[in-house]
KELUM-347919 format. One record per residue: x, y, z of N, C-alpha, C in turn; residue number from 1. Coordinates in pm, whole numbers. Example, Ala and Ser with C-alpha at 12.3 -4.5 7.8 and 13.67 -1.06 7.14 Angstrom:
! residues 2
+--------+--------+--------+--------+---------+--------+--------+--------+--------+-----+
|  neast | nnorth |    nup | caeast | canorth |   caup |  ceast | cnorth |    cup |   k |
+--------+--------+--------+--------+---------+--------+--------+--------+--------+-----+
|   1319 |   -569 |    780 |   1230 |    -450 |    780 |   1320 |   -330 |    780 |   1 |
|   1285 |   -225 |    708 |   1367 |    -106 |    714 |   1290 |      3 |    787 |   2 |
+--------+--------+--------+--------+---------+--------+--------+--------+--------+-----+
***
This chain:
! residues 114
+--------+--------+--------+--------+---------+--------+--------+--------+--------+-----+
|  neast | nnorth |    nup | caeast | canorth |   caup |  ceast | cnorth |    cup |   k |
+--------+--------+--------+--------+---------+--------+--------+--------+--------+-----+
|   1544 |  14121 |   7871 |   1676 |   14096 |   7818 |   1775 |  14195 |   7876 |   1 |
|   1731 |  14317 |   7899 |   1817 |   14418 |   7958 |   1847 |  14385 |   8104 |   2 |
|   1746 |  14335 |   8175 |   1768 |   14301 |   8315 |   1860 |  14179 |   8327 |   3 |
|   1853 |  14087 |   8233 |   1942 |   13970 |   8233 |   2086 |  14014 |   8210 |   4 |
|   2104 |  14113 |   8123 |   2239 |   14164 |   8096 |   2295 |  14233 |   8220 |   5 |
|   2208 |  14305 |   8294 |   2252 |   14374 |   8415 |   2288 |  14273 |   8522 |   6 |
|   2211 |  14161 |   8531 |   2241 |   14058 |   8629 |   2370 |  13983 |   8593 |   7 |
|   2395 |  13966 |   8466 |   2515 |   13894 |   8420 |   2641 |  13978 |   8442 |   8 |
|   2626 |  14109 |   8446 |   2741 |   14198 |   8464 |   2814 |  14174 |   8595 |   9 |
|   2746 |  14165 |   8709 |   2819 |   14139 |   8834 |   2893 |  14005 |   8832 |  10 |
|   2831 |  13902 |   8770 |   2898 |   13772 |   8761 |   3024 |  13782 |   8676 |  11 |
|   3014 |  13856 |   8567 |   3130 |   13874 |   8480 |   3238 |  13953 |   8552 |  12 |
|   3195 |  14054 |   8629 |   3291 |   14136 |   8704 |   3357 |  14051 |   8812 |  13 |
|   3281 |  13962 |   8876 |   3340 |   13874 |   8977 |   3442 |  13780 |   8913 |  14 |
|   3409 |  13727 |   8796 |   3503 |   13639 |   8725 |   3629 |  13715 |   8687 |  15 |
|   3611 |  13839 |   8641 |   3727 |   13921 |   8605 |   3813 |  13949 |   8728 |  16 |
|   3746 |  13984 |   8840 |   3820 |   14010 |   8964 |   3899 |  13887 |   9007 |  17 |
|   3839 |  13770 |   8996 |   3907 |   13646 |   9035 |   4029 |  13623 |   8946 |  18 |
|   4014 |  13648 |   8815 |   4127 |   13630 |   8724 |   4238 |  13731 |   8753 |  19 |
|   4202 |  13856 |   8784 |   4301 |   13958 |   8817 |   4374 |  13920 |   8947 |  20 |
|   4296 |  13875 |   9047 |   4358 |   13833 |   9173 |   4455 |  13717 |   9151 |  21 |
|   4415 |  13619 |   9069 |   4501 |   13504 |   9041 |   4628 |  13549 |   8968 |  22 |
|   4612 |  13642 |   8874 |   4729 |   13691 |   8800 |   4823 |  13768 |   8892 |  23 |
|   4767 |  13849 |   8982 |   4851 |   13922 |   9078 |   4924 |  13827 |   9171 |  24 |
|   4853 |  13725 |   9219 |   4916 |   13627 |   9307 |   5028 |  13552 |   9234 |  25 |
|   5003 |  13514 |   9109 |   5106 |   13445 |   9031 |   5226 |  13536 |   9009 |  26 |
|   5200 |  13665 |   8984 |   5309 |   13760 |   8965 |   5392 |  13776 |   9092 |  27 |
|   5324 |  13782 |   9207 |   5395 |   13794 |   9334 |   5477 |  13668 |   9363 |  28 |
|   5419 |  13551 |   9336 |   5492 |   13426 |   9355 |   5615 |  13419 |   9265 |  29 |
|   5597 |  13461 |   9140 |   5708 |   13461 |   9045 |   5817 |  13557 |   9092 |  30 |
|   5776 |  13673 |   9142 |   5872 |   13771 |   9191 |   5949 |  13716 |   9311 |  31 |
|   5878 |  13652 |   9406 |   5946 |   13592 |   9521 |   6040 |  13480 |   9478 |  32 |
|   5995 |  13399 |   9381 |   6078 |   13289 |   9331 |   6209 |  13341 |   9272 |  33 |
|   6198 |  13441 |   9183 |   6319 |   13494 |   9120 |   6408 |  13568 |   9220 |  34 |
|   6348 |  13631 |   9320 |   6427 |   13696 |   9424 |   6506 |  13591 |   9503 |  35 |
|   6440 |  13481 |   9539 |   6507 |   13373 |   9612 |   6615 |  13308 |   9525 |  36 |
|   6583 |  13289 |   9397 |   6680 |   13230 |   9304 |   6803 |  13320 |   9292 |  37 |
|   6783 |  13451 |   9281 |   6893 |   13545 |   9273 |   6978 |  13539 |   9400 |  38 |
|   6912 |  13530 |   9515 |   6983 |   13522 |   9642 |   7068 |  13394 |   9648 |  39 |
|   7011 |  13282 |   9608 |   7086 |   13156 |   9609 |   7203 |  13159 |   9511 |  40 |
|   7181 |  13214 |   9392 |   7288 |   13222 |   9293 |   7400 |  13314 |   9341 |  41 |
|   7365 |  13424 |   9405 |   7465 |   13516 |   9458 |   7546 |  13448 |   9567 |  42 |
|   7478 |  13376 |   9655 |   7547 |   13305 |   9762 |   7642 |  13198 |   9705 |  43 |
|   7594 |  13123 |   9607 |   7678 |   13020 |   9545 |   7800 |  13082 |   9477 |  44 |
|   7780 |  13193 |   9409 |   7890 |   13261 |   9342 |   7992 |  13314 |   9442 |  45 |
|   7944 |  13371 |   9552 |   8036 |   13421 |   9655 |   8117 |  13306 |   9715 |  46 |
|   8052 |  13192 |   9739 |   8123 |   13074 |   9790 |   8228 |  13026 |   9691 |  47 |
|   8192 |  13022 |   9564 |   8285 |   12978 |   9460 |   8406 |  13072 |   9451 |  48 |
|   8382 |  13202 |   9456 |   8492 |   13298 |   9451 |   8582 |  13287 |   9574 |  49 |
|   8520 |  13265 |   9691 |   8598 |   13248 |   9814 |   8685 |  13121 |   9805 |  50 |
|   8628 |  13012 |   9754 |   8704 |   12888 |   9738 |   8818 |  12907 |   9638 |  51 |
|   8791 |  12978 |   9529 |   8894 |   13003 |   9428 |   9009 |  13084 |   9489 |  52 |
|   8975 |  13187 |   9566 |   9077 |   13270 |   9628 |   9162 |  13188 |   9725 |  53 |
|   9097 |  13105 |   9806 |   9171 |   13021 |   9900 |   9262 |  12923 |   9826 |  54 |
|   9213 |  12868 |   9718 |   9293 |   12774 |   9639 |   9415 |  12844 |   9580 |  55 |
|   9395 |  12963 |   9523 |   9507 |   13036 |   9465 |   9609 |  13077 |   9571 |  56 |
|   9562 |  13113 |   9690 |   9654 |   13147 |   9799 |   9736 |  13025 |   9839 |  57 |
|   9671 |  12909 |   9845 |   9742 |   12787 |   9882 |   9844 |  12749 |   9774 |  58 |
|   9807 |  12764 |   9647 |   9902 |   12736 |   9539 |  10022 |  12830 |   9548 |  59 |
|   9997 |  12956 |   9576 |  10106 |   13052 |   9589 |  10197 |  13014 |   9706 |  60 |
|  10139 |  12974 |   9818 |  10218 |   12932 |   9933 |  10304 |  12810 |   9898 |  61 |
|  10246 |  12715 |   9824 |  10321 |   12595 |   9784 |  10435 |  12631 |   9689 |  62 |
|  10410 |  12723 |   9596 |  10516 |   12766 |   9504 |  10630 |  12832 |   9580 |  63 |
|  10595 |  12917 |   9675 |  10698 |   12983 |   9755 |  10779 |  12880 |   9835 |  64 |
|  10712 |  12781 |   9889 |  10782 |   12677 |   9964 |  10877 |  12599 |   9873 |  65 |
|  10832 |  12566 |   9751 |  10919 |   12496 |   9657 |  11040 |  12582 |   9620 |  66 |
|  11018 |  12710 |   9595 |  11129 |   12799 |   9562 |  11227 |  12808 |   9678 |  67 |
|  11176 |  12814 |   9800 |  11262 |   12820 |   9917 |  11347 |  12693 |   9927 |  68 |
|  11286 |  12577 |   9907 |  11359 |   12452 |   9914 |  11464 |  12444 |   9804 |  69 |
|  11426 |  12487 |   9682 |  11522 |   12484 |   9571 |  11640 |  12578 |   9596 |  70 |
|  11611 |  12699 |   9648 |  11720 |   12792 |   9679 |  11810 |  12737 |   9789 |  71 |
|  11747 |  12675 |   9888 |  11824 |   12618 |   9999 |  11915 |  12506 |   9947 |  72 |
|  11864 |  12422 |   9859 |  11946 |   12314 |   9803 |  12059 |  12371 |   9718 |  73 |
|  12029 |  12477 |   9643 |  12131 |   12537 |   9557 |  12242 |  12600 |   9641 |  74 |
|  12205 |  12667 |   9751 |  12307 |   12730 |   9834 |  12388 |  12628 |   9914 |  75 |
|  12328 |  12517 |   9947 |  12400 |   12413 |  10019 |  12487 |  12330 |   9926 |  76 |
|  12467 |  12349 |   9796 |  12545 |   12273 |   9698 |  12512 |  12125 |   9698 |  77 |
|  12389 |  12096 |   9726 |  12346 |   11956 |   9733 |  12350 |  11896 |   9593 |  78 |
|  12431 |  11795 |   9577 |  12447 |   11733 |   9446 |  12339 |  11630 |   9419 |  79 |
|  12288 |  11571 |   9522 |  12191 |   11464 |   9503 |  12063 |  11499 |   9577 |  80 |
|  11950 |  11465 |   9514 |  11821 |   11490 |   9577 |  11795 |  11388 |   9687 |  81 |
|  11731 |  11430 |   9794 |  11691 |   11332 |   9894 |  11583 |  11240 |   9837 |  82 |
|  11570 |  11119 |   9888 |  11469 |   11027 |   9836 |  11328 |  11087 |   9849 |  83 |
|  11249 |  11069 |   9745 |  11110 |   11118 |   9745 |  11096 |  11264 |   9711 |  84 |
|  11204 |  11334 |   9683 |  11198 |   11476 |   9649 |  11191 |  11491 |   9498 |  85 |
|  11098 |  11572 |   9451 |  11078 |   11591 |   9307 |  11091 |  11739 |   9276 |  86 |
|  11171 |  11771 |   9174 |  11186 |   11911 |   9134 |  11068 |  11961 |   9051 |  87 |
|  11019 |  11876 |   8962 |  10912 |   11917 |   8871 |  10778 |  11888 |   8935 |  88 |
|  10708 |  11993 |   8976 |  10577 |   11978 |   9038 |  10475 |  12050 |   8951 |  89 |
|  10372 |  11979 |   8913 |  10266 |   12037 |   8832 |  10144 |  12058 |   8920 |  90 |
|  10098 |  12183 |   8929 |   9982 |   12214 |   9010 |   9853 |  12194 |   8933 |  91 |
|   9861 |  12198 |   8802 |   9741 |   12190 |   8721 |   9772 |  12107 |   8598 |  92 |
|   9698 |  12003 |   8580 |   9715 |   11917 |   8463 |   9588 |  11922 |   8380 |  93 |
|   9601 |  11963 |   8256 |   9485 |   11977 |   8168 |   9415 |  11843 |   8149 |  94 |
|   9491 |  11735 |   8145 |   9433 |   11602 |   8123 |   9333 |  11565 |   8232 |  95 |
|   9355 |  11615 |   8353 |   9264 |   11583 |   8462 |   9127 |  11649 |   8446 |  96 |
|   9120 |  11752 |   8362 |   8995 |   11826 |   8346 |   8933 |  11810 |   8209 |  97 |
|   8981 |  11715 |   8131 |   8924 |   11690 |   7999 |   8791 |  11618 |   8015 |  98 |
|   8689 |  11661 |   7941 |   8561 |   11589 |   7950 |   8576 |  11450 |   7889 |  99 |
|   8496 |  11355 |   7935 |   8505 |   11221 |   7879 |   8456 |  11219 |   7734 | 100 |
|   8501 |  11120 |   7662 |   8458 |   11108 |   7522 |   8312 |  11063 |   7518 | 101 |
|   8247 |  11085 |   7403 |   8108 |   11042 |   7388 |   8096 |  10892 |   7406 | 102 |
|   8195 |  10820 |   7358 |   8193 |   10674 |   7371 |   8190 |  10634 |   7519 | 103 |
|   8273 |  10699 |   7600 |   8275 |   10669 |   7744 |   8143 |  10708 |   7811 | 104 |
|   8086 |  10820 |   7769 |   7957 |   10864 |   7826 |   7848 |  10763 |   7793 | 105 |
|   7842 |  10722 |   7665 |   7740 |   10625 |   7624 |   7759 |  10492 |   7695 | 106 |
|   7884 |  10451 |   7712 |   7912 |   10327 |   7782 |   7864 |  10333 |   7927 | 107 |
|   7891 |  10445 |   7995 |   7848 |   10456 |   8136 |   7695 |  10465 |   8145 | 108 |
|   7630 |  10529 |   8046 |   7484 |   10534 |   8046 |   7424 |  10396 |   8022 | 109 |
|   7487 |  10320 |   7933 |   7441 |   10183 |   7909 |   7453 |  10098 |   8034 | 110 |
|   7558 |  10120 |   8112 |   7576 |   10044 |   8235 |   7473 |  10079 |   8340 | 111 |
|   7415 |  10199 |   8331 |   7315 |   10242 |   8428 |   7175 |  10192 |   8397 | 112 |
|   7157 |  10135 |   8279 |   7023 |   10085 |   8243 |   6985 |   9968 |   8332 | 113 |
|   6856 |   9951 |   8347 |   6805 |    9843 |   8432 |   6827 |   9716 |   8363 | 114 |
+--------+--------+--------+--------+---------+--------+--------+--------+--------+-----+
***
């Protein structure tokens, strides 16, 4: 019985080693996964911030252009607007960014059913 226990010990140690190796490999894979995920998220965030900055710069340029045109019209004493010219320009409309109602969402999901 003692010799059987001694023979079983190496098998148990091999099983333990295999489990430790599998756990280490899973830990390394998890670490690589989260590292890659962090890299992708950082890249996406940098792109988003760059796009936001470009958008704000363009909005600022458009505002300056509108102010220049309005000042020019005011100094010229233009009484009437040229055709197609609008004084009130909205760069951001909240209505365009409102989420759809639940009714509209359910309706579109129903339309997607087979």
